[in-house]
C-alpha positions in Angstrom: -13.1 -24.2 4.8 -11.3 -25.4 7.9 -12.2 -23.6 11.2 -9.8 -21.0 12.3 -9.3 -18.5 15.1 -9.6 -14.9 13.9 -8.6 -11.8 15.8 -11.2 -9.6 17.3 -11.4 -5.8 17.1 -9.9 -3.7 19.8 -13.4 -2.5 20.7 -12.7 1.0 19.6 -15.6 2.2 17.4 -14.7 3.6 14.0 -16.4 6.0 11.7 -15.9 4.2 8.4 -18.6 2.8 6.1 -16.5 2.1 2.9 -12.9 1.7 1.8 -11.2 1.8 -1.6 -7.7 0.5 -2.5 -5.5 1.9 -5.2 -1.9 1.2 -6.2 -0.1 2.5 -3.2 -3.0 4.5 -1.7 -6.1 3.8 0.3 -9.2 6.0 0.9 -12.2 5.6 3.0 -15.6 7.1 3.5 -16.8 8.1 7.0 -20.4 7.9 8.3 -20.9 11.7 7.9 -19.7 11.7 4.3 -16.2 12.8 4.9 -13.4 11.2 2.8 -10.0 10.2 4.2 -6.9 9.0 2.4 -3.5 7.6 3.3 -0.4 6.1 1.7 1.6 7.5 -1.2 1.3 11.2 -1.5 4.4 12.5 -3.2 2.4 14.4 -5.8 -0.4 15.3 -3.4 -2.8 12.7 -4.7 -4.4 12.1 -1.3 -6.3 15.4 -1.6 -4.9 16.8 1.7 -3.3 19.9 0.4 0.1 18.6 1.2 2.8 16.6 -0.7 4.2 14.5 2.1 6.1 11.5 0.8 3.9 9.0 2.7 1.1 9.1 5.2 0.4 6.3 7.6 -2.6 7.9 9.4 -5.9 8.6 7.6 -6.1 12.3 6.7 -9.2 14.1 5.7 -9.6 15.1 2.0 -10.0 18.9 1.8 -12.4 21.0 -0.2 -15.0 18.5 -1.0 -18.2 20.2 -2.1 -20.2 18.4 0.5 -20.9 15.0 2.1 -20.1 12.1 -0.1 -22.4 9.1 -0.5 -19.9 6.8 -2.1 -16.2 6.6 -2.9 -14.0 4.7 -5.4 -10.3 4.4 -5.8 -8.4 3.6 -9.0 -4.7 3.1 -9.7 -4.1 6.8 -9.9 -7.3 8.6 -9.2 -9.9 8.8 -6.4 -13.5 10.0 -6.9 -16.5 10.6 -4.7 -20.2 10.9 -5.5 -22.3 13.5 -3.6 -25.9 13.2 -2.6 -27.0 15.1 -5.7 -25.2 12.6 -8.0 -22.3 14.8 -8.9 -18.9 13.3 -9.3 -15.7 14.8 -8.0 -12.2 13.4 -8.5 -8.6 14.0 -7.6 -5.3 12.3 -8.3 -2.0 12.6 -10.1 -3.5 12.5 -13.6 -5.2 15.7 -12.6 -6.9 17.8 -15.3 -6.6 15.0 -18.0 -9.4 13.1 -16.2 -11.5 16.0 -15.1 -12.4 17.8 -18.3 -11.4 21.0 -20.2 -11.4 24.1 -18.0 -11.6 22.2 -14.8 -10.7 24.4 -11.8 -8.6 22.5 -9.3 -9.0 23.3 -5.6 -5.8 23.5 -3.5 -6.2 19.9 -2.7 -6.7 18.9 -6.3 -10.4 18.0 -6.0 -12.5 19.1 -9.0 -15.9 18.4 -10.5 -16.0 15.9 -13.4 -16.9 17.8 -16.6 -20.1 17.3 -18.5 -22.8 18.1 -16.0 -24.0 14.4 -15.7 -25.4 13.0 -12.5 -24.6 9.4 -11.5 -26.0 6.8 -9.2 -22.6 4.9 -8.8 -19.0 5.1 -9.9 -16.2 2.6 -10.7 -12.5 3.4 -10.9 -9.9 1.4 -12.8 -6.4 1.8 -14.3 -6.4 5.5 -14.9 -10.0 5.8 -16.0 -13.4 6.1 -14.3 -16.9 5.1 -15.2 -20.2 6.2 -13.9 -23.8 4.9 -14.1 -26.7 7.3 -14.4 -30.0 6.8 -12.6 -31.4 5.8 -16.0 -28.8 3.0 -16.3 -26.6 4.6 -19.0 -22.9 4.1 -18.6 -20.3 6.8 -19.2 -16.5 6.6 -18.9 -13.6 9.1 -19.0 -9.8 9.0 -18.6 -7.3 6.6 -20.1 -8.5 4.8 -23.3 -5.4 3.2 -24.8 -7.0 -0.2 -24.6 -10.6 0.7 -25.4 -11.6 0.6 -21.7 -14.0 3.5 -22.1 -16.1 1.4 -24.5 -16.8 4.5 -26.7 -17.5 4.9 -30.4 -14.6 7.5 -30.6 -11.5 5.4 -30.8 -8.9 8.1 -31.3 -7.0 7.2 -28.1 -7.0 3.4 -28.6 -3.5 2.1 -29.2 -2.0 5.3 -27.9 -0.4 5.8 -24.5 -0.7 8.1 -22.7 -3.9 9.4 -24.1 -6.9 10.6 -22.0 -10.5 11.5 -22.8 -11.1 14.4 -20.4 -14.9 14.3 -20.2 -17.4 11.4 -19.8 -18.3 9.7 -23.1 -21.2 7.2 -23.5 -20.4 3.5 -23.5 -21.5 2.2 -26.9 -24.5 0.0 -27.5 -27.3 1.9 -25.8 -27.4 -0.7 -23.0 -28.9 -0.2 -19.6 -26.8 -1.4 -16.6 -27.4 -1.9 -12.9 -23.8 -2.3 -11.9 -20.3 -1.5 -13.3 -16.8 -2.6 -12.5 -13.5 -1.2 -13.8 -10.3 -3.2 -14.0 -6.8 -2.4 -15.2 -7.6 -2.1 -18.9 -11.1 -3.6 -19.2 -14.5 -2.8 -17.7 -17.6 -4.8 -17.2 -21.3 -4.3 -16.4 -24.4 -6.2 -15.5 -27.4 -5.2 -17.7 -31.0 -4.9 -16.4 -31.8 -8.4 -17.5 -28.7 -9.9 -15.8 -26.6 -10.3 -18.9 -22.9 -9.6 -18.3 -20.9 -7.4 -20.7 -17.2 -6.5 -20.9 -15.1 -4.3 -23.1 -11.5 -3.2 -23.4 -8.4 -5.4 -23.4 -8.8 -9.1 -23.9 -5.2 -10.2 -24.1 -5.8 -12.8 -21.3 -9.4 -13.7 -22.1 -10.8 -11.4 -19.4 -13.7 -10.3 -21.5 -15.2 -13.8 -21.3 -16.1 -14.0 -25.0 -14.2 -16.5 -27.3 -15.0 -14.4 -30.4 -12.5 -11.7 -29.3 -8.9 -12.7 -30.0 -6.3 -13.3 -27.2 -2.5 -13.1 -26.9 -2.0 -10.6 -29.7 1.3 -9.2 -28.4 2.3 -5.6 -28.7 0.7 -2.8 -30.6 -0.3 -2.5 -33.4 -1.2 -6.2 -33.4 -2.6 -5.8 -29.9 -5.5 -3.9 -31.4 -7.0 -7.2 -32.5 -7.3 -8.2 -28.8 -9.4 -5.1 -27.9 -13.1 -4.7 -28.0 -14.1 -1.0 -28.0 -17.7 -1.8 -27.3 -19.5 -4.1 -24.8 -19.5 -7.8 -25.7 -21.7 -10.3 -23.9 -20.1 -12.8 -21.6 -20.5 -16.2 -23.1 -22.0 -19.2 -21.3 -25.6 -18.0 -20.8 -25.2 -17.1 -17.1 -27.2 -14.3 -15.5 -25.2 -12.2 -13.0 -25.9 -10.1 -10.0 -22.4 -8.5 -9.8 -19.2 -8.5 -11.8 -15.6 -7.6 -10.8 -13.0 -6.7 -13.3 -9.3 -7.3 -12.2 -6.0 -6.9 -13.9 -6.0 -10.0 -16.1 -9.2 -11.7 -15.1 -12.9 -11.1 -14.3 -15.2 -12.7 -11.8 -18.9 -12.6 -11.2 -21.7 -13.7 -8.9 -24.4 -15.5 -10.7 -28.1 -15.1 -9.9 -28.0 -18.1 -7.6 -25.1 -16.6 -5.5 -22.4 -18.9 -7.1 -19.1 -17.4 -8.1 -17.5 -17.7 -11.5 -14.2 -16.4 -12.9 -12.5 -16.3 -16.3 -9.4 -14.9 -18.0 -5.7 -15.3 -17.0 -4.6 -16.8 -20.3 -1.1 -15.4 -19.9 1.9 -16.3 -22.0 4.3 -16.5 -19.1 4.6 -20.2 -18.0 5.6 -19.1 -14.5 2.2 -17.5 -13.9 -0.7 -19.7 -12.9 -4.4 -18.8 -12.9 -5.2 -19.4 -9.2 -7.3 -16.3 -9.1 -9.9 -18.2 -11.1 -10.5 -20.4 -8.0 -10.6 -23.6 -10.0 -7.6 -26.0 -10.0 -8.5 -27.5 -13.3 -7.4 -24.3 -15.0 -4.4 -23.1 -13.1 -1.2 -25.2 -13.5 1.3 -24.2 -16.1 1.8 -27.9 -16.8 -1.8 -28.3 -17.9 -2.7 -28.1 -21.6 -5.1 -25.2 -20.8 -4.4 -22.4 -18.3 -7.0 -19.9 -17.6 -10.3 -19.8 -19.4 -12.1 -17.8 -22.0 -15.4 -18.8 -20.4 -16.7 -18.5 -16.9 -15.7 -21.5 -14.6 -17.1 -22.1 -11.2 -15.0 -21.2 -8.1 -14.1 -24.1 -5.9 -15.9 -25.0 -2.6 -19.3 -23.9 -3.8 -19.4 -20.8 -1.7 -22.4 -18.5 -1.9 -21.2 -14.9 -2.1 -23.0 -11.6 -1.9 -20.1 -9.5 -3.1 -16.9 -10.1 -5.1 -13.8 -8.1 -6.0 -10.8 -8.8 -8.3 -7.2 -7.5 -8.3 -3.9 -8.6 -9.7 -3.8 -12.3 -9.3 -6.2 -12.3 -6.4 -10.0 -12.5 -6.0 -11.9 -11.8 -2.8 -15.5 -12.1 -1.7 -17.9 -11.6 1.1 -20.0 -14.6 2.2 -23.6 -14.4 3.2 -22.6 -14.6 6.9 -20.2 -11.6 6.5 -16.9 -13.4 6.3 -14.1 -12.1 4.1 -12.5 -14.7 1.8 -9.7 -14.5 -0.8 -8.0 -16.8 -3.2 -5.2 -16.6 -5.7 -1.6 -15.4 -5.2 -0.2 -15.0 -1.7 3.4 -14.0 -2.4 2.9 -10.7 -0.6 0.4 -11.9 2.0 -2.5 -10.5 0.1 -4.8 -13.4 1.2 -4.7 -12.2 4.8 -3.5 -15.4 6.3 -0.7 -13.8 8.4 2.1 -15.1 6.1 2.8 -16.5 2.7 1.7 -20.0 3.4 0.1 -21.1 1.1 2.0 -19.2 -1.6 -1.1 -19.5 -3.7 -4.4 -21.4 -3.7 -7.5 -21.9 -5.7 -9.6 -22.6 -2.6 -11.2 -19.5 -0.9 -9.5 -18.9 2.5 -11.1 -16.9 5.3 -9.2 -13.7 6.0 -8.0 -13.3 9.6 -10.3 -10.4 10.4 -13.6 -9.8 12.1 -16.9 -10.0 10.2 -17.0 -7.4 7.5 -19.5 -5.0 5.9 -18.2 -5.5 2.4 -15.9 -7.6 0.4 -12.2 -6.8 0.7 -11.0 -4.2 -1.9 -7.7 -5.2 -3.4 -5.5 -3.1 -5.5 -2.6 -3.7 -7.8 -0.1 -2.7 -5.1 -0.8 -6.1 -3.5 -2.6 -4.8 -0.4 -6.2 -5.2 0.6 -8.6 -3.6 3.0 -12.1 -4.2 4.3 -14.5 -2.5 6.7 -15.4 -4.5 9.8 -18.8 -4.2 11.4 -17.8 -1.8 14.2 -16.7 0.8 11.5 -13.0 -0.1 11.6 -10.9 -0.7 8.6 -8.5 -3.7 8.5 -5.7 -3.8 5.9 -3.1 -6.4 5.0 -0.7 -7.5 2.3 2.2 -5.9 0.5 5.2 -4.3 2.1 3.6 -1.0 3.3 6.3 1.2 1.7 4.1 4.2 1.7 1.8 3.6 4.7 -1.0 2.4 2.6 -2.0 -0.1 5.3 -2.8 2.8 7.7 -0.4 1.6 10.4 3.2 1.1 11.1 5.8 -0.3 10.7 6.6 0.8 7.2 9.2 -0.6 4.8 12.1 1.5 3.5 12.5 1.3 -0.3 16.0 0.2 -1.1 16.8 -0.4 2.6 14.6 -3.1 4.1 11.2 -4.6 3.5 8.7 -5.9 6.1 6.0 -8.3 4.9 2.6 -7.1 6.3 0.5 -10.3 5.8 -1.4 -10.1 9.1 -4.6 -8.0 8.9 -4.4 -5.1 11.3 -6.9 -2.3 12.0 -6.3 1.2 10.6 -5.9 3.9 13.2 -9.0 6.0 13.7 -8.2 9.6 12.5 -8.1 12.2 15.2 -11.4 14.1 15.6 -13.4 11.7 13.5 
């Protein structure tokens, strides 16, 4: 990568240790276990007890049962994990994701049904998955595309349809890491084998035995795997990241691989795979059903995937992204280049974790002083945690330059 001058922080220390990005919302975890959210809040999904249209400053989530040790954000739901392994969620789907008889607090936060304790959580497109300390995977929420990986398929092919309590992922596998995408989820087993389940319309499961490009329901059912299928190619993984139409992973040697994006629209490339041999609509093959190496041979310690974009954290704590840049989601300060298969360094200080990027085309990452930097999209709802904001139907302001999120008062 070419050298570049990146901005420095404003030297104001921040309290944040983690950040999660949803569709038009962002949430963060502070060093004392408090959760903060900002962005779209028309239905009160920020957990603040209010229904303000948009929030540009981090507001503390109310009525959490205690300090959180981790936080995840999906397209429509947010969840935290407490120190005793209990999961609590809030969001506009509400009771459908929380279980029968769930008692919502005034801020909408409620315990996940079932009494399970988890070591980690992953949130996707209207569904959430949890990993127990024994390595068993459970999922709950939307299951129209088999994203819960469950034996019970009563919801598959039906939308909206939600499974309210956690159900075991089929196969009796033991995992060490889970990732939830739009309509598919993936996990790394204890021996490093990668598995994915759910929608495979674009080849995002990484297994050629599962059909692709099946069209609408009911034919689309052929492109769904309701149980975990191994990722082909024989690689062993440390981490996997499920996006909207593709999946990426870090192999045991630190090298990054991606697959998927076999879309029917000729106007859509596959730049998020990070390999120019698989991206151009003019090529006989776009996308890949098998893992392909990401360009430049970067060694990564973390990786994330969104809608047409992949990001990672290098071993020297630099944030990098590649793929589409039409909304400035690569953090380059503009839309030049409009897309790329080569990982580009995000214009922000060294980071604690890989940028989290949602389907609303914005991304955020925690810098080493505990400040959150966000970029991309049009900031219609304050999801970047700063102003100016765009006015829907009036004017739009591209926010491609990474900027620090304001520190919440009293944090």
